[in-house]
PyMOL commands that place a pseudoatom at each C-alpha (Angstrom):
pseudoatom trace, name=CA, resn=MET, resi=1, chain=A, elem=C, hetatm=0, pos=[-22.176, 51.986, -5.780]
pseudoatom trace, name=CA, resn=ARG, resi=2, chain=A, elem=C, hetatm=0, pos=[-20.525, 48.506, -4.603]
pseudoatom trace, name=CA, resn=HIS, resi=3, chain=A, elem=C, hetatm=0, pos=[-17.350, 49.244, -6.794]
pseudoatom trace, name=CA, resn=ARG, resi=4, chain=A, elem=C, hetatm=0, pos=[-16.971, 52.689, -5.169]
pseudoatom trace, name=CA, resn=ILE, resi=5, chain=A, elem=C, hetatm=0, pos=[-17.121, 51.133, -1.523]
pseudoatom trace, name=CA, resn=ARG, resi=6, chain=A, elem=C, hetatm=0, pos=[-14.386, 48.535, -2.627]
pseudoatom trace, name=CA, resn=LEU, resi=7, chain=A, elem=C, hetatm=0, pos=[-12.444, 51.234, -4.118]
pseudoatom trace, name=CA, resn=GLN, resi=8, chain=A, elem=C, hetatm=0, pos=[-12.542, 53.330, -1.009]
pseudoatom trace, name=CA, resn=ALA, resi=9, chain=A, elem=C, hetatm=0, pos=[-11.636, 50.493, 1.170]
pseudoatom trace, name=CA, resn=LEU, resi=10, chain=A, elem=C, hetatm=0, pos=[-8.652, 49.699, -0.889]
pseudoatom trace, name=CA, resn=VAL, resi=11, chain=A, elem=C, hetatm=0, pos=[-7.422, 53.175, -0.522]
pseudoatom trace, name=CA, resn=MET, resi=12, chain=A, elem=C, hetatm=0, pos=[-7.694, 53.365, 3.066]
pseudoatom trace, name=CA, resn=PHE, resi=13, chain=A, elem=C, hetatm=0, pos=[-5.919, 49.827, 3.390]
pseudoatom trace, name=CA, resn=LEU, resi=14, chain=A, elem=C, hetatm=0, pos=[-3.166, 50.994, 1.234]
pseudoatom trace, name=CA, resn=GLY, resi=15, chain=A, elem=C, hetatm=0, pos=[-2.856, 54.234, 3.127]
pseudoatom trace, name=CA, resn=LEU, resi=16, chain=A, elem=C, hetatm=0, pos=[-2.780, 52.268, 6.537]
pseudoatom trace, name=CA, resn=ILE, resi=17, chain=A, elem=C, hetatm=0, pos=[-0.099, 49.938, 5.053]
pseudoatom trace, name=CA, resn=ALA, resi=18, chain=A, elem=C, hetatm=0, pos=[1.920, 53.062, 3.991]
pseudoatom trace, name=CA, resn=LEU, resi=19, chain=A, elem=C, hetatm=0, pos=[1.469, 54.693, 7.609]
pseudoatom trace, name=CA, resn=VAL, resi=20, chain=A, elem=C, hetatm=0, pos=[2.456, 51.476, 9.174]
pseudoatom trace, name=CA, resn=GLY, resi=21, chain=A, elem=C, hetatm=0, pos=[5.625, 50.923, 7.025]
pseudoatom trace, name=CA, resn=TYR, resi=22, chain=A, elem=C, hetatm=0, pos=[6.791, 54.379, 7.622]
pseudoatom trace, name=CA, resn=ASP, resi=23, chain=A, elem=C, hetatm=0, pos=[6.272, 54.285, 11.362]
pseudoatom trace, name=CA, resn=TRP, resi=24, chain=A, elem=C, hetatm=0, pos=[8.518, 51.053, 11.354]
pseudoatom trace, name=CA, resn=SER, resi=25, chain=A, elem=C, hetatm=0, pos=[11.050, 52.676, 9.218]
pseudoatom trace, name=CA, resn=GLN, resi=26, chain=A, elem=C, hetatm=0, pos=[11.860, 54.659, 12.187]
pseudoatom trace, name=CA, resn=LEU, resi=27, chain=A, elem=C, hetatm=0, pos=[12.796, 51.799, 14.401]
pseudoatom trace, name=CA, resn=VAL, resi=28, chain=A, elem=C, hetatm=0, pos=[15.812, 50.782, 11.879]
pseudoatom trace, name=CA, resn=ALA, resi=29, chain=A, elem=C, hetatm=0, pos=[18.933, 51.554, 13.606]
pseudoatom trace, name=CA, resn=ASP, resi=30, chain=A, elem=C, hetatm=0, pos=[21.283, 54.177, 12.181]
pseudoatom trace, name=CA, resn=ALA, resi=31, chain=A, elem=C, hetatm=0, pos=[24.261, 52.888, 9.657]
pseudoatom trace, name=CA, resn=GLN, resi=32, chain=A, elem=C, hetatm=0, pos=[27.296, 52.491, 11.618]
pseudoatom trace, name=CA, resn=ALA, resi=33, chain=A, elem=C, hetatm=0, pos=[29.420, 53.144, 8.303]
pseudoatom trace, name=CA, resn=ILE, resi=34, chain=A, elem=C, hetatm=0, pos=[32.331, 55.511, 8.395]
pseudoatom trace, name=CA, resn=PRO, resi=35, chain=A, elem=C, hetatm=0, pos=[31.975, 58.507, 6.479]
pseudoatom trace, name=CA, resn=ALA, resi=36, chain=A, elem=C, hetatm=0, pos=[35.483, 58.876, 5.118]
pseudoatom trace, name=CA, resn=PHE, resi=37, chain=A, elem=C, hetatm=0, pos=[34.499, 58.880, 1.258]
pseudoatom trace, name=CA, resn=ALA, resi=38, chain=A, elem=C, hetatm=0, pos=[31.917, 61.483, 1.908]
pseudoatom trace, name=CA, resn=ARG, resi=39, chain=A, elem=C, hetatm=0, pos=[34.295, 63.529, 3.913]
pseudoatom trace, name=CA, resn=LYS, resi=40, chain=A, elem=C, hetatm=0, pos=[37.156, 62.973, 1.528]
pseudoatom trace, name=CA, resn=TYR, resi=41, chain=A, elem=C, hetatm=0, pos=[34.997, 64.036, -1.571]
pseudoatom trace, name=CA, resn=GLY, resi=42, chain=A, elem=C, hetatm=0, pos=[32.418, 66.605, 0.057]
pseudoatom trace, name=CA, resn=PHE, resi=43, chain=A, elem=C, hetatm=0, pos=[29.539, 64.561, -0.307]
pseudoatom trace, name=CA, resn=SER, resi=44, chain=A, elem=C, hetatm=0, pos=[26.557, 63.896, 1.991]
pseudoatom trace, name=CA, resn=CYS, resi=45, chain=A, elem=C, hetatm=0, pos=[26.051, 60.282, 2.864]
pseudoatom trace, name=CA, resn=ASN, resi=46, chain=A, elem=C, hetatm=0, pos=[22.794, 60.188, 0.642]
pseudoatom trace, name=CA, resn=VAL, resi=47, chain=A, elem=C, hetatm=0, pos=[25.018, 60.313, -2.363]
pseudoatom trace, name=CA, resn=CYS, resi=48, chain=A, elem=C, hetatm=0, pos=[25.812, 56.910, -1.711]
pseudoatom trace, name=CA, resn=HIS, resi=49, chain=A, elem=C, hetatm=0, pos=[22.944, 55.571, 0.780]
pseudoatom trace, name=CA, resn=VAL, resi=50, chain=A, elem=C, hetatm=0, pos=[19.249, 55.542, 0.661]
pseudoatom trace, name=CA, resn=PRO, resi=51, chain=A, elem=C, hetatm=0, pos=[17.868, 58.100, 2.949]
pseudoatom trace, name=CA, resn=GLY, resi=52, chain=A, elem=C, hetatm=0, pos=[16.537, 56.435, 6.259]
pseudoatom trace, name=CA, resn=PHE, resi=53, chain=A, elem=C, hetatm=0, pos=[17.903, 53.042, 5.707]
pseudoatom trace, name=CA, resn=PRO, resi=54, chain=A, elem=C, hetatm=0, pos=[21.446, 51.608, 6.020]
pseudoatom trace, name=CA, resn=LYS, resi=55, chain=A, elem=C, hetatm=0, pos=[21.304, 50.521, 2.397]
pseudoatom trace, name=CA, resn=LEU, resi=56, chain=A, elem=C, hetatm=0, pos=[23.348, 51.376, -0.836]
pseudoatom trace, name=CA, resn=ASN, resi=57, chain=A, elem=C, hetatm=0, pos=[21.848, 53.080, -3.709]
pseudoatom trace, name=CA, resn=ASP, resi=58, chain=A, elem=C, hetatm=0, pos=[23.013, 52.715, -7.327]
pseudoatom trace, name=CA, resn=THR, resi=59, chain=A, elem=C, hetatm=0, pos=[25.840, 54.976, -6.694]
pseudoatom trace, name=CA, resn=GLY, resi=60, chain=A, elem=C, hetatm=0, pos=[27.039, 53.333, -3.565]
pseudoatom trace, name=CA, resn=LYS, resi=61, chain=A, elem=C, hetatm=0, pos=[27.008, 49.829, -5.078]
pseudoatom trace, name=CA, resn=CYS, resi=62, chain=A, elem=C, hetatm=0, pos=[29.253, 51.240, -7.943]
pseudoatom trace, name=CA, resn=VAL, resi=63, chain=A, elem=C, hetatm=0, pos=[31.642, 52.738, -5.508]
pseudoatom trace, name=CA, resn=SER, resi=64, chain=A, elem=C, hetatm=0, pos=[31.536, 49.674, -3.590]
pseudoatom trace, name=CA, resn=ARG, resi=65, chain=A, elem=C, hetatm=0, pos=[32.188, 47.494, -6.550]
pseudoatom trace, name=CA, resn=SER, resi=66, chain=A, elem=C, hetatm=0, pos=[35.129, 49.492, -7.523]
pseudoatom trace, name=CA, resn=ARG, resi=67, chain=A, elem=C, hetatm=0, pos=[36.562, 49.418, -4.188]
pseudoatom trace, name=CA, resn=LEU, resi=68, chain=A, elem=C, hetatm=0, pos=[37.066, 53.357, -4.525]
pseudoatom trace, name=CA, resn=SER, resi=69, chain=A, elem=C, hetatm=0, pos=[39.505, 52.751, -7.273]
pseudoatom trace, name=CA, resn=SER, resi=70, chain=A, elem=C, hetatm=0, pos=[40.275, 55.203, -10.231]
pseudoatom trace, name=CA, resn=GLY, resi=71, chain=A, elem=C, hetatm=0, pos=[37.425, 57.211, -11.687]
pseudoatom trace, name=CA, resn=PHE, resi=72, chain=A, elem=C, hetatm=0, pos=[35.997, 58.079, -8.665]
pseudoatom trace, name=CA, resn=GLY, resi=73, chain=A, elem=C, hetatm=0, pos=[38.314, 60.878, -7.636]
pseudoatom trace, name=CA, resn=THR, resi=74, chain=A, elem=C, hetatm=0, pos=[36.314, 63.605, -8.830]
pseudoatom trace, name=CA, resn=ARG, resi=75, chain=A, elem=C, hetatm=0, pos=[32.849, 64.890, -7.906]
pseudoatom trace, name=CA, resn=SER, resi=76, chain=A, elem=C, hetatm=0, pos=[31.412, 65.162, -11.465]
pseudoatom trace, name=CA, resn=ALA, resi=77, chain=A, elem=C, hetatm=0, pos=[31.645, 61.307, -11.885]
pseudoatom trace, name=CA, resn=TYR, resi=78, chain=A, elem=C, hetatm=0, pos=[28.524, 60.930, -9.326]
pseudoatom trace, name=CA, resn=LEU, resi=79, chain=A, elem=C, hetatm=0, pos=[26.570, 63.819, -10.799]
for i in range(1, 79): cmd.bond("trace and resi %d" % i, "trace and resi %d" % (i + 1))
show_as sticks, trace
zoom trace
């Protein structure tokens, strides 16, 4: 019985943390990036950026490291 109560309390606590984290994520300012790469190749911004945060995902890091050099001219390179 005590174990079940502790488990319920833990689940409620983690749910509260998730809710607060989601709420705080709405306070993050929009990225001030220039979407030239996305426009040039017809991608959405989420191809290179993590949704909701001005942070690069793995594809964005790869593009950033390559400085948009050869190999990134085709859409199939990202898919």
